[in-house]
C-alpha positions, 0 to 999 in steps of 0.5 A: 500499499502506497500512503502519500504523506507529504505532498508538494506543487508548484508551476513548473515552466508555462504550462506544467506542474511540478509535484513532488510526494513522500510517504511510506510503503506499508502492508495493505492493499490499498493507495491512501493519500493523507496528512492535516487538513488533507482529503482526497474526494472518493478515498476513504480518510486515513484516520477513520482506518485506524492504521499505525503507519509506523508498525506496517512501514516496510519502506518510504519512498520519495518521487517527483514528476513533471505533467504538462498539458496536452491538447485536450483542455483539463488534460495533463500528460507524465512528461518526466518522472523520478521515484526514490524506494528506500527501506 
């Protein structure tokens, strides 16, 4: 399971967006985004699941990717991605 614990976005170039995420890999079968004041529509609230991240952590990750708009309105493509995994 990926648990996104930190998410940062900033402008990149003229129209792109740089996104950095970091978090933990834990035993499970869901993708969760958590953090103070962060709730993603359609995903369960992390606090309601009662998961103890520190006891289930198998590793951590840091990822950065750059997205740029396509010719379709509201659509973006990942043009660069870097993923680092630590145990």
